[in-house]
N, C-alpha and C positions, 0 to 999 in steps of 0.2 A: 504493500500500500504506500504510494509515494506522497500522499497528503495526510498529515496528522493534525487533528483538531485540538482545541484547548482541553477537551475532556480527557485526552490521552496523557496530558502532562501530569506529573506527580511531584509532590513536595517532599523533600528529604532534609534531614537535619545536617548541618555542617559537621564535619568530622571533629572540629574543635568545640562543638557544643554551643557556639556563640550566636547562632542564627540558623536560618534554613534557606534552601534554594529550590527553585522550581525547575525541574528537569523537563526540557521540551522534547528531547529525543536522545536516544543512545542506541547502541547495538547489543545491549544485554538481551539474552534469549528470554529471560524471565526477570521480574522485579527482584532486585537483590543480588542478581548474578553479576559477575565481573563484566566490564565493558572495555572496549578499546578506543571509543570516542564518545564524547558527551557534549551537548550544548544545553546551557542552563541560564536562568535569570535569577539574580539574587538582590534582595533589598538590604541596604547597609544602613541601619539606624544610627550607629555610633562608631567611633573609632574602634577598630578591632583588627586582630591579626588574621590573615588568611589561613585556611587549613592547608596542610602540607600533603602533597601527593607524589611520593617518590616514583621515579620512572615515567612521570607524565610531563609533557609540555603544555603550557597554558597560554591563552590569549584572552584579554579582557578589554572592554570598551564601555563608555558611559551610554546607557540606553535612555534614561530619564533622570531629571533632576538638575540642580544647580552646578554640581561638579563633584568629583571624587579624586582626592589626592592619594597617590600611591607611593609609599616609602619602601625602598629596597636598597640595601647596601649603602646606606647613608645618603642616598639620592632621593629627592622628592620630585614627582612629576604628576601632572594632571592627566587624567584619562581622556582620550579623544572622543568627541561626539560623532565623528564621521571619519571615513578613510580607514587606514590600516590600524588594527588593534595593537595593543602593547603585548609583546610576548615575554614570558618569563618561565623559569623552571619550577616544577612542583616541589622541588627540594628547598627553594629559597625561603628566607624569612621575609615576609611582605606584610605591611600594615596598610590598611585602607582607612582614610578619614573623609567622611562626607562633608561637603561644603553646603550646608543647608539641610532641609528636611526632604524626605521622599526621594532619596537617591537610589537608583536602580541600575545595576550593571548587567552585562551579558558576557558569558564565558564559553570558550571552546577549550576542551581538554582532550588530548590524544595520548595514548601510550606510545612513547617514542621508539620502542622496538618494533612497532607495527606501522606507524604513520608519520608523515611529515605534514603539518597542517598550516592553515592561514585563515584569518578572519578579518572581515571589514564591515563597516556600517555604511550603507548607501542611503542618503536622505534625499537625493535628487539626481536624476540622470540615469545613465545606462552603463553597466559593466558586463563583461563576459568572462566566465571562469570555466575551468575544466579540471576533473580529477576523478579518482576512483570513487570518492564519495563527495557529493555536493549537497549542501544543506542551505535552504533559504527560509528564513522566518520573517513573516510580515508583521510589522508593528505599526499601529496607528492608521492603517489604510491598506487597500489592496495593492499588490505588487504584480506587475505583468511579467510573464515568463516565456521563454522560447527554449525548449529542451529537446535535443534530438532523440533522446531515449523515451521521452514522454510527450509525443506530438499533440496529444489531445488535451493536455493541461496547459492552459495559457494564462492562468491567474492563480495567485495565492491570496486568499482573503485575510483580513486582519485577525491575528491570533493563530493562524494556521502555519504549519511548518512543512516544507517540501523537502523530500529526500530522494536523491537519484544519483546518477553517475554520468560521466561524459561531459559534453559541452553544454553550458546553460547560460543564456543571456537574461539579465535581470534589469528591469526598468522601473524606476520609482518616480512618481510625480506628486504634486500637491503637498500634503503634510505627512506623507507616508515615510516609512523607514524599513529598510530590508537589512537583516543580519545575514551575511553571506559567508558561509564556511566551506572550506575545501580540505580534503585529506588525500594525500598521495601516498602510495605504497612506500614504506621506508626502505625496502630492499630494491635498490636500483639495479640497472643492468650491469653496471661496473661491479657492484657488490656480488651479484649473482655469478658473474664471470670469475671473480676471485674465489668464491666458494667452490665452484665446480673445478677450478684449477687445483685447489687443495685436495678435493676428493679424488681427482684423477691422479 
């Protein structure tokens, strides 16, 4: 099923017990099973440390609110509201501090031994992406799609999440926002060639 509605999302507690997150989509076979990728939305009510996820690469961006400052390695930076998300390691010590009330962020997490990922927020205009996994979440309005693998799907309505593969063009207009995530296989052709050479 390439389109997931709001009813399929589930809320889970943060690993550090300081809050909760809304999981939009992951590849766990059943709830509670391990996943290799996950896209989620979290509310950040107060200054708090992020949960740690060893072996996981993470991307984060500001979805709603006045702003969210991210502190890592003695450096403080503001999360972007559009464009490329901030990437960091799940092993890092990271503290988030909301700037105002009602701050909400969006996260992509991938197991680095399985995937190479990327995430961006598109608030206006058109982008084209491609990968083994392509995830598009519509926030605040409908998002137009053109996907080679799903030619009959041309729109993702607000609150829905599209999951497919291959090439996907995403167009956002008005007050809409699209969370666009891509995952590429971590085992590249060069890596595979090296492995086969060792086996041989």
